[in-house]
C-alpha positions as CSV (number, residue, x, y, z in Angstrom):
1,X,71.7,120.1,68.1
2,X,72.8,123.6,69.1
3,X,73.6,123.5,72.8
4,X,76.7,125.7,73.3
5,X,76.2,129.1,75.1
6,X,78.5,132.0,74.4
7,X,79.0,135.1,76.5
8,X,81.3,138.1,76.8
9,X,82.3,140.0,79.9
10,X,83.2,143.5,78.7
11,X,85.1,144.9,81.6
12,X,87.1,148.0,82.5
13,X,90.5,146.5,81.4
14,X,89.4,144.2,78.5
15,X,86.9,141.9,77.0
16,X,86.6,138.2,77.7
17,X,84.7,135.6,75.7
18,X,83.4,132.5,77.6
19,X,82.1,129.3,76.0
20,X,79.9,126.9,77.9
21,X,78.6,123.5,77.1
22,X,75.0,122.2,77.4
23,X,75.5,121.5,81.2
24,X,76.7,125.0,82.0
25,X,80.4,124.0,82.2
26,X,82.9,126.7,81.2
27,X,85.0,125.0,78.5
28,X,87.1,127.8,77.0
29,X,88.0,131.5,77.6
30,X,89.8,134.1,75.5
31,X,90.7,137.7,76.5
32,X,91.8,141.0,74.8
33,X,92.8,144.2,76.6
34,X,91.9,147.6,75.4
35,X,93.7,150.9,75.8
36,X,93.1,153.2,78.8
37,X,93.0,156.8,77.9
38,X,93.9,158.9,81.0
39,X,94.7,162.6,80.8
40,X,96.4,165.0,83.2
41,X,93.1,165.7,84.9
42,X,92.7,162.0,85.7
43,X,89.8,161.7,83.3
44,X,89.4,158.2,81.9
45,X,88.1,157.1,78.5
46,X,87.8,154.0,76.3
47,X,87.5,153.8,72.5
48,X,84.1,152.2,71.8
49,X,85.2,151.1,68.3
50,X,88.2,149.2,69.8
51,X,85.8,147.6,72.4
52,X,83.5,146.4,69.6
53,X,86.4,145.2,67.4
54,X,87.8,143.3,70.4
55,X,84.4,141.7,71.1
56,X,84.3,140.3,67.6
57,X,87.9,139.1,67.9
58,X,87.6,137.3,71.2
59,X,84.4,135.5,70.0
60,X,86.3,134.2,67.0
61,X,89.3,133.3,69.1
62,X,87.4,131.4,71.7
63,X,85.5,129.3,69.1
64,X,88.8,128.5,67.3
65,X,90.6,127.7,70.6
66,X,87.8,125.4,71.8
67,X,87.7,123.6,68.4
68,X,83.9,123.4,68.2
69,X,81.6,123.9,65.3
70,X,80.7,127.5,65.4
71,X,77.2,126.7,64.1
72,X,76.5,124.7,67.3
73,X,76.3,127.9,69.4
74,X,72.7,128.5,70.3
75,X,72.6,131.8,72.2
76,X,74.6,134.7,73.4
77,X,74.8,136.8,76.6
78,X,76.6,140.0,77.6
79,X,77.9,141.3,80.9
80,X,79.5,144.7,81.0
81,X,81.3,147.4,83.0
82,X,78.6,149.5,84.6
83,X,78.1,153.3,84.6
84,X,80.6,153.7,81.7
85,X,78.6,155.8,79.2
86,X,78.8,157.0,75.6
87,X,76.9,158.9,72.9
88,X,76.7,157.9,69.3
89,X,74.9,158.9,66.1
90,X,71.7,157.1,65.6
91,X,72.0,156.9,61.8
92,X,75.7,156.4,61.2
93,X,76.4,154.4,64.4
94,X,79.6,156.4,64.9
95,X,80.5,157.6,68.5
96,X,80.4,161.4,68.9
97,X,83.0,161.0,71.7
98,X,84.9,158.2,73.5
99,X,83.2,156.2,76.2
100,X,83.5,158.0,79.5
101,X,84.6,155.4,82.1
102,X,82.9,154.8,85.4
103,X,86.1,155.9,87.2
104,X,86.0,159.3,85.6
105,X,84.7,162.2,87.7
106,X,84.5,164.8,84.9
107,X,80.8,165.3,85.6
108,X,81.5,166.6,89.2
109,X,80.7,170.2,88.2
110,X,77.4,169.2,86.6
111,X,76.4,167.3,89.8
112,X,77.4,170.3,92.0
113,X,75.3,172.6,89.8
114,X,72.2,170.2,90.1
115,X,72.8,169.9,93.8
116,X,72.9,173.7,94.2
117,X,69.6,173.9,92.3
118,X,68.1,171.7,95.1
119,X,67.4,168.5,93.1
120,X,69.7,166.1,95.0
121,X,67.0,164.7,97.3
122,X,64.6,164.1,94.4
123,X,67.2,162.3,92.4
124,X,68.0,160.0,95.4
125,X,64.3,159.4,96.1
126,X,63.6,158.5,92.4
127,X,66.7,156.6,91.5
128,X,67.8,155.0,94.8
129,X,71.3,156.4,94.4
130,X,72.8,159.7,95.6
131,X,73.7,162.4,93.1
132,X,77.3,161.6,91.9
133,X,79.5,161.9,88.8
134,X,80.2,158.1,89.3
135,X,77.0,157.3,87.5
136,X,76.2,157.6,83.8
137,X,73.9,160.6,83.7
138,X,76.5,163.2,84.5
139,X,78.9,161.6,82.0
140,X,76.4,161.8,79.2
141,X,75.4,165.4,80.2
142,X,79.1,166.3,80.0
143,X,79.3,165.0,76.4
144,X,76.2,166.8,75.4
145,X,77.5,170.0,76.9
146,X,81.1,169.8,75.5
147,X,80.9,168.2,72.1
148,X,80.0,170.8,69.4
149,X,76.6,170.2,68.0
150,X,75.8,167.3,70.3
151,X,73.1,169.2,72.3
152,X,71.3,170.2,69.2
153,X,71.4,166.7,67.7
154,X,70.2,165.2,70.9
155,X,67.2,167.6,70.9
156,X,66.3,166.3,67.5
157,X,66.5,162.7,68.7
158,X,69.4,162.0,66.4
159,X,71.8,160.6,69.1
160,X,71.8,157.4,71.2
161,X,72.9,157.9,74.8
162,X,73.7,154.7,76.5
163,X,75.9,152.3,78.4
164,X,78.3,149.7,77.0
165,X,75.7,146.9,76.8
166,X,73.4,149.1,74.6
167,X,76.3,150.0,72.4
168,X,77.2,146.4,71.8
169,X,73.6,145.3,71.2
170,X,73.2,148.2,68.7
171,X,76.3,147.3,66.8
172,X,75.8,143.5,66.9
173,X,72.3,143.8,65.5
174,X,73.5,146.1,62.7
175,X,71.8,149.2,64.3
176,X,68.4,147.6,64.5
177,X,68.0,147.4,68.2
178,X,68.9,150.1,70.8
179,X,68.1,148.2,74.1
180,X,69.3,148.1,77.6
181,X,68.4,145.9,80.5
182,X,67.0,146.9,83.9
183,X,70.2,146.2,85.9
184,X,72.3,148.6,83.7
185,X,69.5,151.2,83.6
186,X,69.3,151.3,87.4
187,X,72.9,152.4,87.6
188,X,72.6,155.4,85.1
189,X,70.9,157.8,87.6
190,X,68.1,158.3,85.1
191,X,65.9,155.3,86.0
192,X,63.0,155.5,88.4
193,X,63.3,152.3,90.5
194,X,59.7,152.5,91.7
195,X,58.0,153.0,88.3
196,X,60.6,151.0,86.4
197,X,60.8,153.6,83.7
198,X,63.2,156.4,82.6
199,X,62.5,159.3,84.9
200,X,61.6,162.4,82.8
201,X,62.1,164.8,85.7
202,X,65.5,163.5,86.6
203,X,66.6,163.4,83.0
204,X,65.5,167.0,82.6
205,X,67.9,168.1,85.4
206,X,70.7,166.6,83.4
207,X,69.5,167.9,80.1
208,X,69.2,164.5,78.5
209,X,66.1,163.9,76.2
210,X,64.2,160.7,76.8
211,X,64.2,160.2,73.0
212,X,67.9,159.5,73.2
213,X,67.7,156.7,75.7
214,X,67.5,152.9,75.0
215,X,64.4,150.9,75.1
216,X,64.1,149.0,78.4
217,X,64.2,145.2,78.1
218,X,64.1,142.3,80.6
219,X,67.6,141.0,81.5
220,X,66.6,137.7,79.7
221,X,64.6,139.5,77.1
222,X,64.9,139.4,73.3
223,X,67.7,141.7,72.2
224,X,67.6,140.7,68.6
225,X,70.0,138.4,66.7
226,X,73.6,138.6,65.6
227,X,75.9,136.7,63.3
228,X,79.0,138.6,64.6
229,X,79.5,140.5,61.3
230,X,79.0,137.4,59.2
231,X,81.2,135.0,61.3
232,X,78.2,132.7,61.9
233,X,76.4,131.1,59.1
234,X,73.1,131.9,60.8
235,X,72.3,134.6,63.4
236,X,71.8,133.6,67.0
237,X,69.6,135.4,69.6
238,X,71.0,137.7,72.3
239,X,69.0,136.6,75.4
240,X,71.0,137.6,78.6
241,X,72.3,141.1,79.4
242,X,73.4,142.1,82.8
243,X,75.7,144.6,84.4
244,X,78.9,142.9,85.7
245,X,78.1,142.9,89.4
246,X,74.5,141.8,88.7
247,X,75.8,139.0,86.5
248,X,78.0,137.9,89.3
249,X,75.1,138.0,91.8
250,X,73.1,135.7,89.4
251,X,76.1,133.5,88.6
252,X,76.6,133.0,92.4
253,X,73.1,131.8,92.7
254,X,71.9,134.7,94.9
255,X,68.4,134.5,93.6
256,X,66.5,134.6,97.0
257,X,65.9,137.5,99.4
258,X,68.8,137.9,101.9
259,X,71.5,136.3,99.7
260,X,74.6,138.4,99.3
261,X,77.8,138.3,97.3
262,X,81.0,140.3,97.3
263,X,83.3,140.7,94.3
264,X,86.9,141.4,95.3
265,X,88.6,143.3,92.5
266,X,90.5,146.6,92.3
267,X,87.6,147.8,94.5
268,X,84.7,145.8,95.7
269,X,81.0,145.5,95.1
270,X,78.9,144.1,97.9
271,X,75.4,143.3,96.6
272,X,72.4,141.9,98.6
273,X,69.2,140.6,97.0
274,X,66.4,142.2,98.9
275,X,63.5,140.7,97.0
276,X,60.7,142.2,95.0
277,X,60.3,145.6,96.9
278,X,62.9,148.3,97.2
279,X,64.5,149.2,100.6
280,X,66.0,152.6,100.9
281,X,69.2,153.2,102.9
282,X,71.3,156.2,103.9
283,X,74.4,154.0,104.0
284,X,74.3,152.1,100.7
285,X,72.4,152.5,97.4
286,X,69.3,150.7,96.1
287,X,69.3,149.3,92.6
288,X,67.7,146.6,90.6
289,X,69.3,143.2,90.6
290,X,67.6,142.3,87.3
291,X,64.3,141.6,85.7
292,X,64.3,137.8,84.9
293,X,61.3,135.6,84.1
294,X,59.2,138.8,84.1
295,X,59.9,139.5,87.8
296,X,62.0,142.3,89.3
297,X,64.4,141.8,92.1
298,X,66.0,144.7,94.0
299,X,69.4,144.9,95.7
300,X,71.2,147.0,98.2
301,X,74.8,147.7,97.0
302,X,77.9,149.2,98.6
303,X,81.0,150.0,96.6
304,X,84.5,150.2,98.1
305,X,87.3,152.1,96.2
306,X,90.3,150.2,97.6
307,X,90.4,146.5,98.3
308,X,92.5,144.6,95.8
309,X,94.2,147.9,95.0
310,X,95.6,147.9,98.5
311,X,97.7,144.8,97.5
312,X,98.8,146.6,94.4
313,X,99.9,149.6,96.5
314,X,101.9,147.3,98.9
315,X,103.6,145.8,95.8
316,X,104.1,148.7,93.4
317,X,104.4,151.7,95.7
318,X,105.9,150.4,99.0
319,X,107.8,147.5,97.4
320,X,106.9,145.3,100.4
321,X,105.9,142.3,98.3
322,X,107.0,141.0,94.9
323,X,103.6,139.4,94.2
324,X,100.1,139.2,95.7
325,X,100.8,135.6,96.6
326,X,103.3,136.6,99.3
327,X,100.7,138.3,101.4
328,X,99.2,135.1,102.9
329,X,102.5,133.8,104.2
330,X,103.5,137.2,105.6
331,X,100.1,137.6,107.3
332,X,100.5,134.3,109.0
333,X,104.0,135.2,110.2
334,X,102.9,138.6,111.7
335,X,102.9,139.1,115.5
336,X,99.4,138.1,116.7
337,X,99.5,140.9,119.3
338,X,100.2,143.7,116.9
339,X,97.4,146.2,116.6
340,X,98.3,148.0,113.4
341,X,95.3,149.2,111.2
342,X,95.4,150.5,107.7
343,X,92.5,152.6,106.5
344,X,92.9,152.9,102.7
345,X,91.1,156.2,102.1
346,X,93.4,157.1,99.2
347,X,90.5,158.7,97.4
348,X,88.2,159.2,100.3
349,X,85.8,156.7,101.8
350,X,82.7,155.3,100.0
351,X,79.9,153.3,101.6
352,X,78.9,153.4,104.4
353,X,80.9,156.6,105.4
354,X,80.5,158.7,102.2
355,X,83.4,161.0,103.0
356,X,85.3,162.0,99.8
357,X,87.8,164.1,101.8
358,X,88.9,161.3,104.2
359,X,92.6,160.6,104.1
360,X,94.4,157.3,104.4
361,X,96.1,156.4,107.7
362,X,98.2,153.7,109.3
363,X,97.8,153.7,113.1
364,X,98.4,151.5,116.1
365,X,102.1,150.8,115.2
366,X,104.7,150.1,117.8
367,X,108.5,149.8,117.6
368,X,108.1,146.1,116.8
369,X,105.7,146.7,113.9
370,X,107.4,145.5,110.7
371,X,106.8,144.5,107.1
372,X,104.7,141.4,108.0
373,X,102.4,143.4,110.3
374,X,101.8,146.2,107.8
375,X,101.1,143.6,105.0
376,X,98.6,141.9,107.3
377,X,97.0,145.2,108.1
378,X,96.6,145.7,104.3
379,X,94.9,142.4,103.9
380,X,92.6,142.8,107.0
381,X,91.5,146.3,105.9
382,X,89.8,144.6,102.9
383,X,87.7,142.4,105.2
384,X,86.9,145.2,107.6
385,X,85.6,147.5,104.9
386,X,83.4,144.7,103.5
387,X,82.1,143.9,107.0
388,X,81.1,147.5,107.5
389,X,78.8,147.2,104.5
390,X,77.5,143.7,105.4
391,X,76.5,145.1,108.8
392,X,74.8,148.2,107.2
393,X,72.8,146.0,104.8
394,X,71.7,143.7,107.6
395,X,70.5,146.6,109.7
396,X,68.7,148.5,106.9
397,X,67.1,145.4,105.3
398,X,66.1,143.7,108.5
399,X,67.4,140.5,106.9
400,X,69.9,138.3,108.8
401,X,73.1,137.5,106.9
402,X,74.6,134.1,107.6
403,X,76.5,133.5,104.4
404,X,78.7,135.6,102.1
405,X,79.4,134.3,98.5
406,X,82.6,135.8,97.1
407,X,84.5,136.0,93.9
408,X,87.6,137.7,92.4
409,X,91.3,137.2,92.5
410,X,91.9,138.0,96.2
411,X,89.6,135.1,97.2
412,X,92.5,132.8,96.5
413,X,94.1,134.1,99.7
414,X,93.2,131.7,102.5
415,X,94.2,134.1,105.3
416,X,91.9,136.8,103.9
417,X,89.0,134.5,103.5
418,X,89.3,133.1,107.0
419,X,89.7,136.6,108.5
420,X,86.6,137.7,106.5
421,X,84.6,134.9,107.9
422,X,85.9,135.6,111.4
423,X,85.4,139.4,111.5
424,X,82.0,139.4,109.8
425,X,80.9,136.3,111.7
426,X,79.5,134.6,108.6
427,X,80.2,131.6,106.5
428,X,82.3,132.6,103.4
429,X,81.9,130.5,100.3
430,X,84.4,130.6,97.5
431,X,83.2,129.1,94.2
432,X,85.4,126.9,92.0
433,X,84.8,129.2,89.0
434,X,86.1,132.8,88.8
435,X,84.4,134.4,85.9
436,X,81.1,135.0,87.7
437,X,80.0,138.0,85.7
438,X,80.2,136.3,82.3
439,X,78.8,133.1,83.9
440,X,75.7,135.0,85.1
441,X,75.1,136.4,81.6
442,X,75.6,133.0,80.0
443,X,73.3,131.3,82.4
444,X,70.6,133.9,82.0
445,X,70.8,133.5,78.2
446,X,70.9,129.7,78.4
447,X,67.9,129.5,80.7
448,X,66.0,131.9,78.4
449,X,66.8,129.7,75.4
450,X,65.6,126.5,77.2
451,X,69.1,125.0,77.3
452,X,69.6,125.2,81.1
453,X,67.3,124.5,84.1
454,X,67.8,127.4,86.4
455,X,68.0,125.5,89.7
456,X,70.2,122.8,88.3
457,X,72.7,125.1,86.6
458,X,72.9,127.5,89.5
459,X,73.3,124.7,92.0
460,X,76.1,122.6,90.4
461,X,79.0,124.9,91.3
462,X,81.4,123.5,94.0
463,X,82.5,125.9,96.7
464,X,85.2,126.1,99.4
465,X,83.8,127.1,102.8
466,X,85.3,129.2,105.6
467,X,83.6,129.1,108.9
468,X,84.1,131.6,111.8
469,X,86.6,130.5,114.3
470,X,87.4,133.7,116.3
471,X,85.9,134.2,119.7
472,X,83.4,136.9,120.2
473,X,85.7,138.9,122.6
474,X,88.5,138.9,120.1
475,X,86.2,139.7,117.2
476,X,84.5,142.7,118.9
477,X,87.9,144.0,120.1
478,X,89.4,143.9,116.7
479,X,86.3,145.5,115.0
480,X,86.1,148.3,117.6
481,X,89.8,149.0,116.9
482,X,89.0,149.3,113.2
483,X,86.1,151.7,113.9
484,X,88.4,153.9,116.0
485,X,90.9,153.9,113.2
486,X,88.3,154.9,110.6
487,X,87.1,157.7,112.9
488,X,90.6,159.2,112.8
489,X,90.4,159.6,109.0
490,X,86.9,161.2,108.8
491,X,86.7,164.9,108.2
492,X,84.6,167.0,110.6
């Protein structure tokens, strides 16, 4: 009986293949990195053909490493880096340009032009997200405007304009299916979150024809079948597709209104399930969580540029630590009375401040401030930034937040997790598994295929809990100090 579930997590740095048994246990994982193309402008690209080739390779590798019969795999799911966008020829399947990565701001001039034309407020109202080169639309518009012949081909409907999930589905199904799911669509800045359709007016501002966009499909819908270029004897269905943060939200079991998760990575995504109706906020953005079982759930989301990257900065640029693991011991050694704050606005501040010109600061130091105190400030600024967004979401949604489910490498740091619980005054839950994005896609696919029971598979993950221990006076004093430090960085 076929009861293995396979998924890939196609992320910014590489591609992971994950293999699960019939009970939802992760039994094997394989990874391959791909090259980062970064030019002197700081523009970032990936080679889509390398990503596709790596996808096929990690799938073969994980099956061989696990030692299972490949023909016992029942279903396949995909989670992917969001906002990264590309354009390819509808007939040949060949990219007309490299994938433009979410980190790349090359669409800034296009966004400035659209803002100057007075369309920014309409875009925010229709899509739930503020006009920004961060999202896919400006990246696709840049390709259409700068690759010779692309604009004309797009006008004739000869190009596919999409995100990484739609590229993989297209290639894995031999060019038969050009589909994207609702979670990825909601991050393109071309999707109307109220009508749940591509927004013709907004697409017009970017010069992107609707005929070039993917067909919208439920996150657990039927994306077609694949045999991974002949690797399997018989094709299997693709039944779970989610953007990586949305996959992590589902993998964390945040399926009810008011549940919230934070992914601690290079930056951080804080995502809150707000139920079946959108809530609009000036502090964070509104997107779709997914469309599963025929029902839509919405989210509030805040993104932070520098969280885990602060630890990398302490290690690689300041040489204060040799490895991230040192930070916990140093934080515990630091003087409890030291009031040093680090505000890591190295590339401005995102939610909830939205100040791209803010500059990083270290303040509150005294003559006795040393290495341990600065390292501790680096750890604590991660928790402070996340708390800012948790508080904004609680206020704008009207939903009380009592628990924060977390994932990512920095969650191994006990000091950080306890401080996060203390400063946000919530229970922090760290799951036993780390690959939550790929887990979410696999679970969605397995549930759709009838292999998993939703409540059972989402409820069987063990978690380590951190409860608030800090007194209210100490908590409020520390947080007020943080807010004062942030105020110093903000531009007038």
